[in-house]
N, C-alpha and C positions, 0 to 999 in steps of 0.2 A: 682419706678425707684431711689428711693432716699438709699432704701433699698440695694441697688444690688450695685448701687457707694458706700454706702459706707465700705460695703462688701470686695468692691476692694481695696477700699483709705487703710483700715485695711491691708489689704495683703501687700501693697505696703511699707505702713509704718513699719510692722513689721519685725526685723531683725530676719533673719533664721538661726543663724552659726551652729546649733548644728548637721547637717547632716555630716559637714566636723571635729568635735570635737569628734567624736565615740574611745572611747577604747583610749583616752590618758594618762590616769591615773589621772586623773583632777577632781575634787570635780565637782560635777550637781548643783546647787540649782535652787527653784525655787519659786517666790512668788508670792500669789495673795491675791488684794486688789479688792475693788469693786467695785472702782470708776479709772479712770486716774490722779490719784493722793497720792492714797493710798500704797499700795509697795513701790512707792518713798518714802513720805515721813516717814512712819515706817523702811525699810532699807536700805537705799542709801549708806549710811555710813558703813556697814557693804558691803555691794553691791561691792562697788569702793574696799574696803581691800582685798578681793577674787578675783576679776577682776584683781586687779593688782599679783598676784600671779599666774596668771594663771587659773583660776578658771571660771566654766563657767554659769553666774546666769541669771535669767530670768525674767520680770517682770509684771507678768501678771493681765490684770484688767478682771475682770468679765462681768462686765459690762461698755457699751461705755460712759456714759457721757452725754446722750443726754437731759436732764434736769437738768444739775449741774452746772446753771447760772443763776442769776434772771434776765438777760436781754434778754437771747438768749435761743435758743431748738432747738432739732431736728435732721434730720442730716447734719444741716451746723456743728451744736457745737460735733456732735458725730467727724465728719473729723477733725474739731479744737482740739478737744481733746486729738482725737488718733496721730494727728501730732505731740502737744504738749509732749506725754509718749516717744515718740521715740526721738522729740531731744533732750531728756532729759535721754533715755536710751544715747544715742551716746557721751553724755558730761559724764555720769557716766562709759561709757566702758561697757555697759552688752545690754542681749537681749530685745527687748520690743513684745509684743504682748497685743490685745485690745480686746476681744469678743462681737458678734454683737449681746446683750443681753441688752434690753433697761433697759437705771436706773430707778431704783425704781419699778421693776416687775421683779426683782430676788425671786425663788422661789426654793426650796429643792425639785425638780422632779426629775423621776427617766431618765428623758431624761440628765436635767443638771448634774446628779450625774455622770452618763457616759459621758456626753463631759470632765467633771474635770479628771475621771482616766484618759480615752485618751490624754488629755495637761500630766498631770503627767508623765503616761510612753513615751509618745515620748521624755517627755524631756528624759529621763531616770536618774530621779531623785534621789539623795543622800537624799537630803534635801527641806523638805517642809514646806514654813511657809505662814501662813492667818491670821486674825484675829481671837480671838476668838467667840463662837454661844451667847459671852451678849455683848450688842453693843447698842446706840442709834440710829441707824439704822438701816432698814429692809435687806440693802443689803451687809451691815457687817455680821448679825447674822446670815444674808444664807448661805454667803462665808463658815461660821466657819462651819454649818452645812453640805454643802455639802465635805467639803475637810475633815471633821471625818466619813462622808460616804465613803468617796474612800480611806480613810486611810486601809481600808481592802481589800478590791477591787481589788487594784490595782495590788495585789500577786496570784490573783484568775483567773486562765488560762481561763474557759468558759465563762464570763460576758466580754464584748466587745473586742470577739475573733480576732478582725480586727486588734489591735492594741496586740503585746505581751505584755505579761505579764509581771510583776520586777518580777526577781528571789529573791530579797531580799530588804524585807520593808524599807521604806524609814525612817530616823529620822521627823516627822510631830512637828512643833513650831509653839505657839502661839505669835503674836508680842505683844508690853505692850498697854494697856489702861489703864484708870484709873476710871473703877464699879468696884464694892463693890460686888452686889449681884447677883448671888448667890453664889459666892468667888469674890477676889479679885486678879488681877492679880500675881500669885509670880514668879518672874526669876529665874530660875536654870541656865541662863547664861550671860555677860554681856559683854559690848563691848567697850573697849575705839574706840572713833570713832576722835578723836583729830586730828589725821593724816590724814582724809580724812573730815573734817568737811566741808572745805573751798570747796572742788568738790563734795561734796555733795549740797552746796548751788548753782555752778555751773548747776547742773540737775535742783534744786527746780527754779529758774529762768528762767527756758523754760517754766515752768509749769504756765503762764503767767492770764488763766482767772482764776487759781485758788489762786495762790501764790500774785494776786497783784488785781486780780480782783474780788474778794471773794467767787466764785463760788454759787451755788447756794443762801446763806445765806449776799450775801453783798450788793448792794442799791448803791443809785446816791451818797448819802451822804457822806460811807464809802470810795469809791472809792477815792473822791477829799482828803484825810487823806493820800494817798500812793503818794508818788513819782510820778511824769511822766515815762514815758519811754526815755522822750528827758535827764531826769536827770539820767542816766546812775551810774553814782556814790553815788548817795542820795538813789534810788531805792533799790542798790544794798547792802548799810550799813540800813536801814528800815529791808532787808531781813534777813540781821545778826543778829539783836539786836532781833527778834522773835523766828529767830532758835536757836539762843545761848542760849537762857531764856528758851525754852525748851529743848534744848537738855542736858544744864547743872540741870536742875531741877531731869532729869532721873538721870543723874550720882550722885546728891547729896541723892536721895530719896534712889539706893541702892548703895549707897559706903562701904556697907559691904560685898557685895557680889564680888566688885570691887576688894576691899584688899585680900578677899580670892583668888580671883582667880590670880591678880597680883604681891601678894605680899606688904607689907606693905606701904613701899616707892612709887612705880610705881600708884599702888589703890588708895593710897589717891591723887596721883598730876593731877588724872583724870580729865580732864574740861567737854567734850562733851563724850554721854555714848547711845547705845542700847541698847533693854536689849530683853529678850527673854525666853519664857516657853516650857516645855515638852509637850505636846500633849503625852496623857497615850495611845491615840488609833495606834502609829507608833511603830515602835521599841525605846525599853528604852537606850538609850547612856549611858555606864558607866563616867565618870568622864573625864576618860583619852581618851576614844571617842570626847568626848565634845569636847577635846582640838584640836585629831586631823580635826575633824571638821570644828572649830574657831583655826586656826593657829596662833594665833595673841598674843598667850603670851608666853613672855619670859619667860626663865628656872630663878627660882630666887634666 
């Protein structure tokens, strides 16, 4: 009963805008995260920038997050997190989808490979973004594996023939991480999110169970260090300090790439950034195509 209810709620809180957006000449971007916060954390800034230009962005959680809290779990938590993801997406101006797979139980099975293949095809994606398959969390790793496995299959006509195959392979990208083995994240793309950072915070603010309660890693003691919901100004300032440090660290770490893409003056001035690495398994974009897919770089 709980699982049926969860499936219904996930459908209700997922935005399904793509049917009316066919053939409008805009980019179609889909981002896969393992849980209902991962895609938002990694790409909300650039997602806002795409959405402002009229491009279509979907943030997908591959699991339902039903063990992602230190105090609650099960169907009620899954419903709560799907609702949070939908509220976040509304603030960002994008689409949200949560798949009904248990948190902590994702495996790179044939069934899940077909599921991911169908989701990418249904969105008619030009760009697919996901975790790298080297990460601290098994769900993160297996999202990366499933995306790699789908990178070829999305163009193959006789697998999942119920959904039309893509005629052109998307560009597959990895979102950033700090893991060093078997090789470190090496970005090909760095985007200033200075002009979308506040809106990203607006979205993350809606992910209460994760942003303010600590998710699975939280505790009664850690929650006491966060300003209460009644202190909206204090809570927002607390969130901005944390995310300001995170996004500025990313900008500083990849400053040379920012300068290469934006030019000396603008690249040095970037305060907050999100970065991405091209996956070898999808279409390999040229430097010129990267600037078409990420239409945020002004002429030097």
